[in-house]
C-alpha positions as a Markdown table, in Angstrom:
| # | Residue | x | y | z |
|---|---|---|---|---|
| 1 | Asp | 173.2 | -59.9 | 75.5 |
| 2 | Leu | 172.6 | -55.8 | 77.2 |
| 3 | Phe | 171.7 | -52.7 | 75.8 |
| 4 | Arg | 172.2 | -49.0 | 77.3 |
| 5 | Ser | 171.7 | -45.7 | 75.8 |
| 6 | Asp | 172.1 | -42.0 | 77.8 |
| 7 | Tyr | 168.9 | -39.5 | 77.7 |
| 8 | Val | 170.2 | -36.6 | 75.8 |
| 9 | Phe | 166.7 | -34.2 | 75.9 |
| 10 | Asp | 168.6 | -30.9 | 76.5 |
| 11 | Gly | 166.3 | -29.9 | 80.1 |
| 12 | Pro | 164.8 | -32.2 | 83.2 |
| 13 | Met | 162.7 | -35.7 | 82.3 |
| 14 | Arg | 160.8 | -35.3 | 85.3 |
| 15 | Pro | 157.9 | -33.0 | 82.9 |
| 16 | Lys | 157.8 | -35.1 | 80.5 |
| 17 | Ile | 157.0 | -38.2 | 82.7 |
| 18 | Ser | 153.4 | -37.5 | 82.4 |
| 19 | Glu | 153.5 | -37.1 | 78.5 |
| 20 | Trp | 154.9 | -40.6 | 77.9 |
| 21 | Trp | 152.1 | -42.2 | 80.8 |
| 22 | Asp | 148.8 | -41.9 | 82.0 |
| 23 | Leu | 149.6 | -41.3 | 85.1 |
| 24 | Lys | 145.9 | -40.8 | 85.6 |
| 25 | Glu | 144.7 | -44.0 | 84.6 |
| 26 | Leu | 148.4 | -46.2 | 86.3 |
| 27 | Asp | 147.0 | -44.6 | 89.4 |
| 28 | Glu | 142.9 | -45.8 | 88.1 |
| 29 | Gln | 144.4 | -48.5 | 88.2 |
| 30 | Phe | 146.5 | -50.0 | 90.3 |
| 31 | Thr | 143.9 | -48.1 | 92.9 |
| 32 | Glu | 141.2 | -50.5 | 91.5 |
| 33 | Phe | 143.8 | -53.5 | 92.5 |
| 34 | Leu | 143.5 | -52.0 | 96.4 |
| 35 | Ala | 140.1 | -52.2 | 96.5 |
| 36 | Leu | 139.6 | -56.0 | 94.8 |
| 37 | Tyr | 142.9 | -57.0 | 97.0 |
| 38 | Glu | 143.1 | -54.7 | 100.1 |
| 39 | Gly | 142.7 | -57.8 | 102.2 |
| 40 | Ala | 143.5 | -61.0 | 100.9 |
| 41 | Glu | 145.8 | -61.7 | 103.5 |
| 42 | Gln | 143.4 | -61.5 | 106.6 |
| 43 | Gln | 140.3 | -63.4 | 104.1 |
| 44 | Trp | 143.0 | -66.2 | 103.1 |
| 45 | Val | 144.1 | -66.2 | 107.1 |
| 46 | Glu | 141.0 | -65.9 | 108.9 |
| 47 | Arg | 140.0 | -69.3 | 106.7 |
| 48 | Val | 143.2 | -71.2 | 106.6 |
| 49 | Gly | 145.1 | -69.8 | 108.8 |
| 50 | Glu | 148.6 | -68.4 | 110.0 |
| 51 | Asp | 150.7 | -72.2 | 109.4 |
| 52 | Pro | 150.7 | -73.4 | 105.5 |
| 53 | Glu | 152.3 | -76.5 | 105.6 |
| 54 | Ala | 149.1 | -76.8 | 108.2 |
| 55 | Ala | 146.5 | -74.9 | 106.0 |
| 56 | Leu | 148.2 | -77.1 | 102.3 |
| 57 | Ala | 148.9 | -80.7 | 105.0 |
| 58 | Ala | 144.6 | -79.5 | 105.7 |
| 59 | Ser | 143.7 | -79.0 | 102.7 |
| 60 | Thr | 140.7 | -80.2 | 100.5 |
| 61 | Glu | 140.5 | -80.1 | 96.8 |
| 62 | Glu | 137.3 | -77.4 | 97.2 |
| 63 | Leu | 139.9 | -75.0 | 98.8 |
| 64 | Arg | 142.4 | -75.4 | 96.7 |
| 65 | Arg | 140.8 | -74.8 | 94.1 |
| 66 | Asp | 139.0 | -71.5 | 95.4 |
| 67 | Ala | 142.3 | -70.3 | 96.5 |
| 68 | Phe | 142.8 | -70.9 | 92.5 |
| 69 | Arg | 140.3 | -69.2 | 91.2 |
| 70 | Tyr | 141.2 | -66.0 | 93.5 |
| 71 | Tyr | 145.0 | -65.9 | 92.6 |
| 72 | Ile | 144.9 | -66.4 | 89.0 |
| 73 | Pro | 142.7 | -63.2 | 87.8 |
| 74 | Met | 144.3 | -61.5 | 91.0 |
| 75 | Leu | 147.5 | -62.1 | 89.3 |
| 76 | Thr | 147.2 | -61.7 | 85.8 |
| 77 | Met | 145.6 | -57.8 | 86.8 |
| 78 | Trp | 149.5 | -57.7 | 88.8 |
| 79 | Arg | 151.4 | -58.5 | 85.9 |
| 80 | Arg | 150.6 | -55.9 | 83.4 |
| 81 | Phe | 152.2 | -53.4 | 86.1 |
| 82 | Pro | 155.3 | -53.5 | 85.0 |
| 83 | Tyr | 155.0 | -52.6 | 81.6 |
| 84 | Arg | 152.9 | -49.5 | 83.1 |
| 85 | Asp | 154.1 | -47.9 | 85.7 |
| 86 | Pro | 158.2 | -46.1 | 84.2 |
| 87 | Asn | 159.1 | -46.7 | 88.3 |
| 88 | Leu | 158.8 | -50.8 | 88.4 |
């Protein structure tokens, strides 16, 4: 099914966006996310190397558990953004 509509407000849409979405709060949430996970790739490359297949083959149960513990909160935090950000 496809739902389609037209914006019928008589005026520019840009000024209305800040009324519909709390852009300041959204910016704070993005900033928090980036602060928490900014160096994630480098941290994991330092820990397991640059070759994902070799890293998986050489991984231990503890390393896989650590990766899962790191990934799930990051994913949970990230997946909220498409519902909150008017541009995603």
